C-alpha positions in Angstrom: 16.8 -11.9 -104.8 19.6 -10.8 -103.1 21.5 -7.7 -104.1 24.8 -7.8 -105.8 27.8 -5.7 -104.2 30.0 -4.1 -106.4 32.6 -1.6 -107.1 32.0 1.4 -108.4 34.9 2.7 -111.3 33.4 6.1 -111.9 30.8 8.6 -110.2 27.3 7.0 -111.0 24.2 9.6 -110.3 22.3 8.6 -107.5 24.5 5.8 -106.4 28.0 6.9 -105.4 31.0 7.9 -106.3 34.5 6.0 -107.9 35.6 3.2 -105.6 32.7 2.8 -103.2 30.9 -0.3 -102.5 27.4 -0.5 -103.1 24.8 -2.9 -103.2 22.2 -3.0 -106.3 19.9 -5.4 -107.6 20.9 -8.0 -110.1 18.9 -6.9 -113.4 21.0 -3.3 -112.9 24.3 -4.7 -112.5 23.8 -7.4 -115.1 22.2 -5.2 -117.8 23.6 -1.4 -117.1 26.6 -1.3 -114.6 29.0 -4.1 -116.1 28.3 -4.2 -119.6 29.1 -0.3 -119.5 32.1 -0.8 -117.5 30.9 1.7 -114.6 31.4 -1.0 -111.8 32.9 -4.8 -111.1 32.1 -6.7 -109.2 33.4 -6.7 -105.4 35.2 -10.0 -104.8 39.2 -10.1 -103.2 40.3 -10.8 -106.6 38.7 -7.6 -108.0 38.9 -5.6 -105.1 42.9 -6.1 -104.9 43.2 -5.3 -108.8 41.4 -2.4 -107.9 43.2 -1.2 -105.0 46.3 -1.5 -107.3 44.8 0.5 -110.5 43.0 3.2 -107.9 45.6 6.2 -109.0 45.4 5.2 -112.7 41.7 5.5 -113.2 41.5 8.5 -110.5 43.7 10.5 -113.2 41.6 9.0 -115.9 38.9 10.8 -114.6 40.1 13.5 -114.2 41.3 14.1 -117.5 37.8 13.3 -118.7 36.0 15.6 -116.4 38.7 18.4 -117.3 37.9 17.8 -121.0 34.1 17.6 -120.4 34.4 21.1 -118.9 36.6 22.6 -121.4 33.5 21.6 -124.3 30.8 22.8 -121.3 32.5 26.3 -121.2 32.9 26.5 -125.2 29.5 25.4 -125.7 27.6 27.1 -122.8 24.2 27.3 -123.1 22.8 25.3 -126.5 19.8 25.8 -128.3 18.6 22.7 -130.6 15.4 23.4 -133.0 13.5 20.3 -133.8 11.0 20.5 -136.6 7.8 18.0 -136.1 4.1 17.6 -137.1 1.7 18.9 -134.8 -2.2 19.3 -134.6 -3.8 22.5 -133.8 -3.5 22.7 -130.5 0.0 22.4 -130.3 0.1 18.6 -129.2 3.0 16.9 -131.2 2.1 13.2 -133.0 4.5 11.3 -131.3 7.3 12.8 -128.8 10.9 13.9 -129.1 12.9 11.2 -127.6 16.5 11.4 -126.4 17.8 10.2 -129.7 15.9 13.1 -131.8 17.9 15.8 -129.3 21.4 14.1 -129.6 21.1 13.8 -133.7 20.1 17.6 -133.3 23.1 18.5 -130.7 25.2 16.2 -133.4 24.1 18.5 -136.2 24.6 21.7 -134.3 28.1 20.7 -133.6 28.2 18.5 -130.4 28.8 15.3 -130.3 26.9 13.3 -128.2 24.6 10.0 -127.7 21.3 9.5 -126.6 22.3 8.1 -123.2 23.6 11.4 -122.3 20.7 13.2 -122.8 18.7 13.6 -119.7 14.9 13.7 -120.1 12.7 14.6 -116.8 9.7 13.6 -118.9 8.8 13.2 -123.0 8.4 16.5 -124.5 4.8 16.0 -126.3 4.1 19.7 -127.2 5.6 22.7 -129.0 7.3 25.2 -127.6 10.5 25.3 -125.7 11.9 22.8 -123.2 15.2 22.4 -121.1 16.9 19.1 -121.0 20.7 18.4 -119.4 23.2 17.1 -121.5 25.9 14.7 -119.2 29.3 15.3 -120.8 30.7 13.5 -117.6 29.0 12.0 -114.4 30.4 15.7 -113.3 29.5 17.6 -116.0 26.3 18.4 -117.2 24.9 21.5 -119.8 21.7 22.6 -120.1 20.4 22.1 -123.5 17.2 24.6 -124.9 14.5 22.3 -127.5 13.1 24.1 -129.8 10.4 21.9 -131.1 8.5 23.7 -134.1 6.3 23.0 -137.3 8.6 24.7 -139.4 11.9 26.8 -139.4 10.0 29.8 -139.5 7.8 29.0 -136.5 11.0 27.9 -134.6 12.6 31.2 -135.0 9.6 32.9 -133.8 9.6 31.0 -130.5 13.2 31.8 -130.4 12.0 35.3 -130.0 9.3 34.8 -127.3 6.3 35.5 -129.7 3.5 33.4 -129.3 2.9 31.4 -132.7 -0.8 30.2 -131.7 -2.0 33.7 -131.3 -0.3 35.2 -135.2 -2.5 32.0 -136.6 -5.5 33.4 -134.9 -5.3 37.0 -136.1 -4.7 36.0 -139.6 -7.9 33.6 -139.5 -9.8 36.7 -138.1 -8.2 39.2 -140.8 -8.9 36.6 -143.5 -12.8 36.4 -141.8 -12.8 40.1 -141.8 -11.6 40.5 -145.5 -14.3 38.1 -146.4 -17.4 40.0 -145.0 -15.6 43.3 -146.4 -15.9 41.8 -149.6 -19.3 42.6 -152.0 -21.8 39.8 -151.8 -22.2 38.6 -155.9 -26.1 37.3 -154.8 -27.5 40.7 -153.9 -26.7 42.4 -157.1 -28.1 39.5 -158.9 -31.8 39.0 -159.5 
């Protein structure tokens, strides 16, 4: 299929800046850029309309960027805790999605939606993972996701303690206690 030519109404990561003419695949234009009002079709009428509204669009973009920068300064680096069930090896039954992270961040005081969470790969194990939250196309903050089986385990992980090692030593000490108990079968008889 032939590429579709669009005019970007805002900066789109890995594509271009506001006002640029870009060529994209029809599905990307139809399913993402046009419905989200991130671009308009590049024809004579839309080009003239964009040039008339350019200063207003740039002013709105600057205002939104400054607002996002203030939020980023106020929040700094954020940590959210997500409690999930996991197997003995630390593998999750499922994975942590962008929606889960957005809900946890909203509960922690930063209202975002799942589209703002940039996951490089799905989180499928217990532990700490770093993700990026895009507050604006030009402003993003790091968020540490602490995935644990319980709130207590999350606190230990946040302090840097190794949770699995403690469970192993607890099992070993239980075995040592059982070995130390007198064996009742030897006294019977």
